[in-house]
N, C-alpha and C positions, 0 to 999 in steps of 0.2 A: 504494500500500500504506500501511497505517496502522502505520508502523514507527518505532521508537526505536532508536538505535544508539550504542555507544561503540567506540572503536578505540584501541589502544595498541601501541606498539613496545616489546617487553619484551626486555631485554638478556640473553638466554639462548637456547639452541637449542630447537627445537620439542619434542624429547624431554623436556627438563626442564620446560617449561611444561605439557606434556600430563600428566606425572607429578604435578605440583603440582595441576593441575585435578582429576585423577581420584583420586589416592591421598590427597590432603590436603583434600578438598572441604569438610569441616566447619570447617577452619581459616580459610577465606577467603570462603565463599559469602555470608554476610550481614554487613552493616556492624556493627562493634562499637558499642554494647555488646550487640547482639543475638547470639544463638548459634543453631546449627542442630544438631538430632539427625537423623542420617541413619538412616532405617529400612531402606531398600533402595535400591541404586543398581546396577541390572542394565544395564550399558552395552552394549546390543545392540538392534537394531531389534525393537520389541515389548516390550522389557524395562521393568520397573517402576522408576519414580522416586518415592520416598516419603520425606518428611521432615517435621519439625515445627520451625518457626522460633519462637524464644522471645525476648521482649523483656525489658528490665531491670525492668519493673513487673509481671511475671507474665503478660504477653500471650503467647498461643499462637496460631500460625497454621499449621495443617497444610497441606501441599501434596502433591498426588499427581497423577501423570500417567504417560506412557510416552515412551520414546525412539523416535523415528521413523527415525533414521539415525545410525549411529556409524561413522566411518572413522578408525581410530586415527591419532593425531598430525595429523589434518586437520580433522575436523568432528564436532560433536555437535548433533543436532537433537532437541528434546523439545517436548512439549505437555501442557497440562492438559485438552485437549479430549476425551481418552479416559483410561479407567482400564485396567488390565491386562485382557486378553481382548477388547479393543476395545469396551469398554462406554462409551457416550457419557457425557460429563460436561459441566458448564457451562463452556464454554471462555472463557479470558481471553486466552491468547496462545500463539504458537509461539516457542520460544527457539532461536536458532541461534548456536553458538559455533564460530568457525573459527580455524585456526592455519595461518599461512603463513610460509615461510622468507623472510627479508629480510636477506641478507648475514650469516648466522649468528645473527641475532636472530630473534625471533618477532613477526610482525604478528598480534596477537590482536584479533578482532572479536567483539563480543557484540551480537546483534540481538534485539529483541522485536517480533514482528509480531502485530498485533491484528486481530480480525474487523471492528471498527467504529472510526470516528473517535472516538466517545465513550469506548470502552475505552482507546484510545491516549491520549487527553487525560486520562483518569482516572489512568492509570499515570504519565504525566508529572507530574501534580499531586501524586501520592503521593511524588514525589521520585526518579523514575527516575535522572536524571542524577547527582545527588549520591550516591544509594545504590549504583548499579552502578559508579560510579567509585571509591567507597570500597571496595567489594568487590574491584575489580580492583587497587587499591593493596595490599590484603591478599594477593591472589594473587601480586603481585610480591614481597612480603615472604617468602612461602613459597618462591618460586623462588630468591631470593637465599640463603635458608637451606639449601636442599637441593642447590644446584648445585656 
């Protein structure tokens, strides 16, 4: 598989990390100084995911897709390969976020699976590791604030 992955042990129970991920999404999802406007986040299989990421110099990057699988406090799978109504779109990746209990803490794993090696390499060159780790740092900040 053409996969990129980060993994983190977060010092909070799954319920808190899940709440931070789902209810405070705009506070952590993109690394600062970027921000994200959530247009829709329908967390169910077939539900729409739509947002606009904004950079500090006026950049705008819309992102739209669907959720493929949502298991509360366990798993969120989404993709940009489809738009709502299963309309095909130009695919970049499937994103898999998983949450597992590890002694009262949460093992959080975020995976980006790509259709091709070139797409994976492009995502890595765009700063996957630094960007997704920075976003996960921000997720941990939200968790610490709400627990």
